C-alpha positions as CSV (number, residue, x, y, z in Angstrom):
1,M,-27.1,22.0,-29.1
2,S,-23.5,23.6,-30.2
3,L,-23.2,26.3,-33.0
4,N,-21.2,23.7,-35.0
5,F,-24.2,21.6,-35.1
6,I,-26.5,24.2,-37.0
7,K,-26.9,23.3,-40.6
8,N,-26.5,25.7,-43.3
9,F,-30.0,25.3,-44.7
10,V,-30.3,28.9,-46.1
11,E,-27.6,28.3,-48.5
12,W,-28.9,24.9,-49.4
13,F,-32.3,26.3,-50.3
14,K,-30.6,29.1,-52.4
15,L,-28.6,26.4,-54.3
16,K,-31.3,23.5,-54.8
17,P,-33.6,25.6,-57.3
18,K,-31.0,26.3,-59.3
19,I,-30.0,22.5,-59.6
20,D,-33.6,21.5,-60.1
21,I,-34.0,24.0,-63.2
22,K,-30.9,22.7,-64.9
23,K,-32.1,20.9,-67.9
24,H,-29.6,19.2,-70.1
25,K,-28.7,16.1,-71.7
26,P,-27.8,13.6,-69.0
27,P,-24.1,12.7,-68.6
28,L,-23.3,9.1,-69.5
29,F,-22.8,7.3,-66.0
30,K,-22.6,3.7,-65.3
31,E,-22.2,1.2,-62.4
32,R,-19.2,1.2,-60.2
33,E,-18.2,5.0,-61.2
34,I,-17.9,7.4,-58.4
35,W,-19.1,10.9,-59.1
36,W,-19.1,14.1,-57.2
37,C,-22.7,14.5,-56.5
38,V,-24.9,17.5,-55.1
39,V,-26.0,15.7,-52.1
40,G,-27.5,18.6,-50.2
41,E,-28.0,19.3,-46.4
42,N,-30.0,16.8,-45.3
43,I,-31.8,16.1,-41.7
44,G,-30.5,14.3,-38.5
45,S,-28.8,11.3,-39.4
46,E,-28.8,11.5,-43.2
47,I,-25.6,12.0,-44.8
48,S,-25.1,15.8,-46.0
49,G,-22.9,17.2,-48.9
50,K,-19.6,19.1,-48.1
51,N,-18.5,22.5,-49.3
52,S,-20.2,25.3,-50.7
53,R,-21.8,23.0,-53.4
54,F,-23.0,20.5,-50.6
55,T,-21.1,17.6,-52.8
56,R,-19.6,14.3,-51.8
57,P,-18.3,11.2,-53.7
58,V,-21.2,8.9,-54.5
59,I,-20.9,5.3,-56.0
60,I,-23.3,4.6,-59.0
61,Y,-24.7,1.2,-57.6
62,A,-27.4,0.8,-60.2
63,K,-28.4,2.9,-63.2
64,L,-32.3,3.0,-63.0
65,S,-32.6,5.2,-66.2
66,S,-30.9,7.9,-68.4
67,Y,-32.2,10.4,-65.6
68,T,-31.8,8.3,-62.2
69,F,-29.8,6.0,-60.4
70,L,-29.5,4.2,-57.1
71,G,-26.4,5.9,-55.4
72,I,-24.2,5.1,-52.3
73,P,-22.6,8.2,-50.6
74,T,-19.1,7.7,-49.4
75,T,-17.3,9.2,-46.6
76,T,-13.5,9.4,-45.5
77,Q,-14.5,9.7,-41.8
78,F,-13.6,6.6,-40.3
79,F,-14.5,7.4,-36.8
80,D,-17.8,9.2,-35.6
81,Q,-17.9,12.3,-33.5
82,N,-17.6,10.0,-30.4
83,G,-14.3,8.6,-31.7
84,K,-16.1,5.0,-32.5
85,E,-15.0,3.1,-35.6
86,R,-17.4,3.2,-38.4
87,N,-17.5,-0.5,-39.5
88,G,-20.4,-3.2,-39.6
89,S,-23.3,-3.7,-41.7
90,W,-23.8,-0.1,-43.0
91,Y,-20.2,0.3,-44.0
92,E,-17.6,-1.3,-46.6
93,K,-14.2,-0.1,-47.0
94,I,-13.0,0.4,-50.4
95,G,-10.0,1.8,-52.0
96,V,-10.1,4.7,-54.5
97,S,-6.9,6.3,-56.2
98,N,-4.7,5.1,-53.6
99,N,-6.9,6.6,-50.8
100,D,-9.4,4.6,-48.7
101,M,-12.9,5.6,-48.0
102,L,-15.9,3.9,-46.5
103,A,-19.0,3.3,-48.8
104,V,-22.1,4.2,-46.4
105,V,-24.4,1.3,-47.8
106,G,-27.0,2.2,-45.2
107,Q,-27.6,5.7,-46.8
108,I,-28.4,4.3,-50.5
109,R,-31.0,6.4,-52.2
110,I,-32.1,7.4,-55.9
111,F,-30.4,10.3,-57.2
112,D,-31.5,12.5,-60.5
113,Y,-28.8,13.0,-62.8
114,R,-29.0,16.8,-62.2
115,R,-27.4,16.2,-59.1
116,L,-24.0,14.8,-60.9
117,D,-21.0,17.1,-61.0
118,K,-18.0,15.3,-62.3
119,V,-16.8,11.9,-62.4
120,M,-14.2,11.1,-59.9
121,A,-12.9,7.5,-60.4
122,Q,-14.2,4.0,-60.9
123,I,-13.9,1.4,-58.2
124,D,-12.7,-2.1,-59.0
125,S,-15.0,-5.1,-59.4
126,D,-13.7,-6.8,-56.2
127,D,-14.9,-3.7,-53.9
128,F,-18.0,-3.3,-56.0
129,D,-18.8,-7.1,-55.4
130,R,-18.2,-6.6,-51.6
131,I,-20.6,-3.5,-51.7
132,K,-23.2,-5.7,-53.3
133,T,-22.8,-8.5,-50.6
134,K,-23.1,-5.8,-47.8
135,F,-26.2,-4.5,-49.5
136,N,-27.8,-7.8,-49.8
137,S,-26.9,-8.7,-46.3
138,L,-28.4,-5.3,-45.2
139,F,-31.6,-5.0,-47.0
140,Y,-32.4,-8.8,-47.8
141,K,-32.4,-10.5,-44.5
142,K,-33.6,-13.8,-44.3
């Protein structure tokens, strides 16, 4: 295992309690929005956040309540560490503010509002419809 692979769990464990105790009015969020979201430092193949706040853009896929939502993390890394293009049932390419990114549909999960940092953009309805189709084909197999 290389040193580059060692995760920064210590810093994440310092930040996580600060996020957890944040009690404030939930921001207004809705489907199709992309928010910078505190994703955290995760394990194995789970997608992690970036930078010192462990954030990454996350698509609001479905609002479950004023406090929680089903979110799809995104990436701008179109190739994995082996140089293989990321495509197929887990990924859907979308355009956001003249930039391309991938919705990592296979990493969908429930998020608490306290993880939301700031709104970034809103994806268009065609991109969102393609993500829904990808979600349905991935999770609702006949």
